[in-house]
N, C-alpha and C positions, 0 to 999 in steps of 0.2 A: 511699588510697581506692582502691576496688576497682572496677575498669572491665569495661564487658561484654569478655566474649569471654578477659580476663583469666586467667591462675593461680592459685587460690584455695591456699594454703600454709598447714595445720593441723599441726601437731606430731605428728609419728606415731610414735615408739619402735619401733625393729623390735630386737629382742634377736637378739646374737650367735650364739644358738641356730641361727637362721635362715641365716646365712651359713655357717655350719658345716655344715649338713646339705643344705642344697638347693643352694647357691654356688659352694659350693668355694673354693679358695686365689685369690685376684685373681692373673696371669699377665701376664708381659709391657706393652706399654702401657699395656691396660686397668687396672693396678693404679697408674697412677700419679694421686697424691693431694696434699693440702697438706700442708706442714709447718709447726704452729705452734707458737711457742717463748714456754714462760710465766716473764718473766724475775723473778716474786714470789718470793724467797726461799723456799725448805722452812723447816720448824720448828724445825730444830736452825741456822738460821743460816746452812749453810755451802754457799755457791754457786749456782746457778742452780735455779728450781723443774726440773718435768716437764714435757719439749716432747710434744707429741699430732700423730698422725698421723693425718690424716683421707680415707677412702676413701670417705665418708656419699654423695655424688652419685652416682659410679659403681656403689655397693650398689643406692641406687634405679634405675638403669640396668639392671641385674641383673634385680632385681624385675620391672622390667616388661616383658622379654626373658621369665623364667619366666612372665609372664601371655600373653604373645601367642603364643608359640611350644609351650605346653601340657607341656613338661616338667616330669617327675614329679607330672604331677598325679593326686591320686588321687579326686576328685570332680569329677564335671559337674553343673554348675549347668543346669536346664532350663526357662529360665522361658517361661510361657504366659499369652495373654491370654484373660480370660474366654469370646469365643468363638472361642479356638482355631484363629483366624485366621491364628497368627504362633504361628512358635514358635523361639525364641533359647536357643543352646545354648554355653554356656561352661563350656573345660578351668581348673579353676580346684582350690587348695590347702588341703585344710581346717586345716592348721595354721594359714595366713594369714589366713584367716578366720574361725576362732575367737578368734583376738589380737585380732583389730578390730572385732569383735561377738558379743556373750553371747548375740541371738537364735540367729545361725548357730552360734556353739557350742552350744545346745540342740536345735539342729534336726539338725545333723551326728552328734549323738551317738544321736539317736531314731530315722536313717533305715535303710532297707531296699537294702543293694545298695550300686552306686557314684553315684548319679543322685541328684537333688536335684531335684525338680519344685516350683517358686516358681507361684504365682499371682501375677500382677501385672496392673495395668491398661493398655491401651494405651498412655498416655503415660508410663508406669514403664518399660514394657516397651523403649522405644525408647532410652532412656537409659540401660538397667543396667548395657552393657557401661563406662560410663563412671564408672557406682559402683563397680562391683568393680573398678576401674583404681585409681581414690583408694584403697582398701583397703590395695594394692599398693604405689601408689607417695608418698602423702601430698598431691596436688596432683588440682587439676581445671581446666577450663576451664567457663567460664560463659558461657551465655545468656538473655538475660531468658525466652524459652521452655522453656530449660530447668529454672528457677530449683524454680518449684512440683513437679514430681516427683521430684526430685533431693532436694528438701525432704520429700517426701514416705518415700522410699526412708530415709535418713538416719533420720525418725522412726521408721517402722518396724520396722529392724534398731538402731535405739540406738546411734547412729554420733553422739555427741554433737558431736564436734569439727567437724564435717560441717555437719551440723544447724544449728550456732549461726554457721558461716559462712557459711552459703546467707541464712539472717535479715536478719546481716549486708551481707550483696548488696543484700539486697531493699531493706534500707532507703536503703541510699545509691546505688539506681538508681531511686529512686520519679521523677523528674522525666527520665528517657532515655527520648526519645522512640520509639513504636513504632507501627506500620501500624493495631492497633485498640484500645491502651490495655492498660495492666495493671494498674495500681494498685485498681481498683477488684476486680479478680478475684483479687486476691493479698490483700484487706480478708477475703475472704468467704472462703477459702481459712484464712488463719488466725483467721477465728472458730469455724471449724468444729474447726480442731486444736485448741484453745483455746492459740494465742501471742497471750500480747499484747503483748508488744513489738511485733511485726510489724503486730497490728492495731490498734494506737496510733498507730503512726509513719505508717499508710500513712489514717487519720483524718483523724490532722494534716493533712497536705498537702494532703489537699484539699480540706477547713474552707477554709486558708491560703492554696489557689492552686486557686479554683475557678474562677474567669472559665476559666481554662486544660480545667479538668476538663469544663467546659459544652459548650466546643469538642472535646471531643475524642469519636474514634471510639466508646468504649464509655460514653457518656453512659446511652441510651436500655436499656444491657443493665443499669446500675446496681440490684441489688436492691432493693427496697422498705423494709426492715429499716435497710439504709445509707443510702438518701434519706431517710428520715423521724428519722435519727437527723443528719444534717447539717442538716435542715430547722429542728430544736430550737435549733440553733446560736447565740449572738451574736457569736460571735468569726469569720465566715463572709469572706471578702475577698472580693469581685466589686463591678463596675463601680456596679451598683443595686438594688432591689429589683424591678423589672421585668424585669431581666436576670436573675432568678432565677425570675418568674412564667412566663416566655417560656419558660425550660428542663423546667418542671415540666409544662407545658402540653405539648410534644413529646411530654417521659417516656410520660405519660397514656394520648397517643392513639396511642403505640406498644405502648405494654403493654395498655394496658384491663384495669388493675386493676377489683376487685369494687368497688363505688359505696361502701362503709363507706371502702376504702383511699384513693380517690379524695377522699372528701370530707375524711379527716383530715388528709392532706397540704396541699389548698387552705386549709383552715382553719390550716397552720403558716405560711403568707405572710402578712408584717407587711404590706398594705394602706394602713396611715396613714401609711408611708415612701415612698409614692406620691402625687405631685401629684394634684387633682383633675383634671384634663384627663386624664391617665393613665387613672386611674380610670373617668373617662365611656369613653374609647376602648374597656377591656377590655370592660367592661357589653353594647357594642354590636357588637364584631366578634370575641372569645372563645370559641369554639364548645364549650371547655370549661366556659368559667366559665357561659355560658346554660345548659348542660347540669345543673350544680349548684350553680345561684346560689342556689336555695332553702337547702342547707346555711349559704353564709357568706354570706346577707342581711344579720344582725348586724353582721357584723366591716365588713362595706362601709357601713352608717347607722352603724356607731361613726367610721369615717373619716371621711366626710364633716363628722358633727359636727367630728370633731377638727380639720378643714382651716377650719370657719368660724368658730369662735370660741377664744377665747386658750386657752393651756394651764392657767394658772391657774384659768381659770371653769369649763374641763371636771374639773378635780380635784376640784370643789364637787359635780359631781354622779355621776359618772363611777370607778368602779375604775379608776386608771389604772396601777397596778401590774400590769400583765400585760406580756407578749413584745411587745405588738400594736404597742405603745409603745415599743419600746426601737431604736434604731439595728443593723446591722450595721456593718461596718467596709467601708464604700463609698469606692471612688476616683474619685466622680464630683469635682468641683471644688467644687461646694457645700459638701463636708462635709473637704476641706482638699486639701494640695498634696504633691506631690515633691517631696526637697531632694538633690541630688547636693553630696557635701562633697567634695573634691579634699583629696587630701593630707591623711585627719583625723585624722594623727597627731603633727600639727604645731600650728599655733595655733587659736583660738579662730574659731567661725564662728557670722554669726546669720543668721536670715531675715525675711520677716513676709510675711503669708499671710493672704486674708479668707475667710470661711467663713458660709451663711445661720447666723443667730442659734438657727432650730428646724426642725423638720421641718413642722411646721405651716403649713399656709395662710396664718394670720395672722399669719406671723413671713417669710413670703417673700420681703420686699424688705425686710427689716434684717439688715446685716450685723457682722460682728463682725472686727474685725482683732489679727492676734496678731502676737505675737513668739516667735523661737524664737530659743534660743542653743547651742550646743554645744560641749563643752569635754572637749579628751581626755584632760588629764591633771586633772579635780578629784579633790579630797583633804577627806573628809567632814571637819564638825568637831572632831571624835573623835579624829583621826589626823595631826591639823596638828601640827607642833614650836611647843612652850611659849616664849615669850622673857619673860627675867626683867625687862625694861625697864617700868616701869609706862606705857602706853600704844602701846607696840608695836605698830604693822598686822601681822596674820599675815596669810598670802600666801591667794590665793583658787585658785589653782593651783601645782603642785609637780610635781615626775620622781616617776612610781610611783604618782601617781594614779588613778583611772579615768574611762573615759569616761559622760557626762553630758550629758542634754537639760534644757533648764527653756521652758514653753512659758505664757506669760502672755497677758492683753489689754491691747493695748493703753492702753485709757481703762475706766473702768469702767461700768455704766449702772442706769438702772432698770429695762430689761428681763429683766436677768441675773435679777431675783426668781422663785424656786421652780424656778430650774433649777440644776444643777450639772453641769461640762462635764468627760466625759471624756475625757482624748486618752489617744489611741494610737500608738505606733509600729511601723510595719513596718519589720524590718531585713529585705533583702535579701541574695543569695546567688548564685554561680556554681553550677553543677551541672550536671553533664552536659551543658555549652553553654549551659545556658539561666540567666536569670536567673528565683529564685522567691524566694518568702518565705519566710525561715527561720526569724523568730523573730516575736513578736508583743507588746511590752509595754504594757502600760494602766497610765496613773497621772491625778494630779489635776493636778499642778503639775510635779513634777519624777521624771525615771525613778530617781533615789534613792529613793525611795518603792519602787521593785521589788527594788534589792540585787543585781542580777545582770545589769545592761544589758551589752550586748558584752562579758561576762566572759571570755568563751571566745574572741574574736576577738582575732587579730594583727595589729593597724592597722599595725605595723612594717612587715608582711613584706607585699612585691609580691605574694607568689604566692599571698597568703593568698584564701581565697576569699569574704571578705566583700568584696574590692576588684575594680572593673570599672575599668580603666584610669586604676588608682590610685587610683579614689574608689570610696567607701563610698554606696549609695544608700538610701535613707531614702523613706517614705513619711509624713507625719503627717496622721492620722487626728482631728478633733474632733467625739463626741458627745454632744450636750446630751442630759442626762437629767433627768427629775424627780425633785427630792430622793427621792421614796421610792421609787428604783428601781434606790439608790446598793448597795444590798446584794444584788441580783440576781445570779445568776453564770450562766455559760456552762452 
């Protein structure tokens, strides 16, 4: 994993021609290298294979010294900002720049004189010397605030290895703490430059860790398009719909969007997921809702009706096939339970918990007891060994199997009619010293339905990012859905 401030090494082939032309022979102590012996026999089968003497580290050090001292420089890079209030001059070598960047090669071929003038934004100009050093040494030290401008430079000058390395750094450091936040800013940047990998990683991280994003310093600076993308999702992980409304209210008050934008955002709130007492409080205390109440009046009316009648009765008169009646992944105890599994690679574990039958006020006093079983080595039926003896019992667990969770109700009830329960397992992982949601799995009874539950998690390795104090941290959410809503996707 790439860490903040760590050096990112990306393979950079340096031809022997550079060594001959600009470095000269290695002498004395500086020439000390390593001797690698290849014990593989040659094709003729006679004796040992070839030995290799490596001075690659010394070569990199020489190239870095060449850049710092400017020896043999044949081009000056004059880096200017648009306002021309800052100028940076770097003595460089056309051969090195051309080998590493086709863009530099073209610019150098068409230049007049020994100076190449480059217009860069202020943030890119501030890290330009780091970028050039990478072209010489093949490594770079990264910080959160340097990632975007360095990515811009790598993309502009078509240094693909660096561009991919920084994208990887950014996707692996989404959880890192920063004073003003950085995930939303990286998302907006990825959207502008068309980096779908970074864009999707940022959006997924924010959706699955929304509570921490709402509390961050960058929440009010989130763009309107990103905010609407989040509001439309059913896989948001947060405490409750009220938490989301409060954050949206703060965003609208701070950004003062146009009326249509504010109305569209407020209409994306799922008011039916709020208890009636919270709806009453919003109508009497929320300044934003008071201002735009006419635009959401129909949603509030339907929500009150939803809470006063049974879900089955509602379905006779209203189209319940809409997002208003679809729960998100709420962490409230009414909707599920955390589950900490110690030593998850060993034996089966089980737990029980209760949830409210449904989000409707009609069902607020009804509880469902759920039994959950975790098996670290479940073997699907098709993969189990067969037995010749008739009636021989096949094992339910076996070495080499895969983890599985089954969630079933402790009892059946007539109240379940018309409701289908989707189960969601949130899998936590350690990233940058924080516990974040790493995966979200949706199923109806068993995680075997997903096919990839914890497929990449090594639960035997104590240093696994999925283990905290040798325990696996999960959170099970039960989402009551009308049967007509089962096919609805995020």
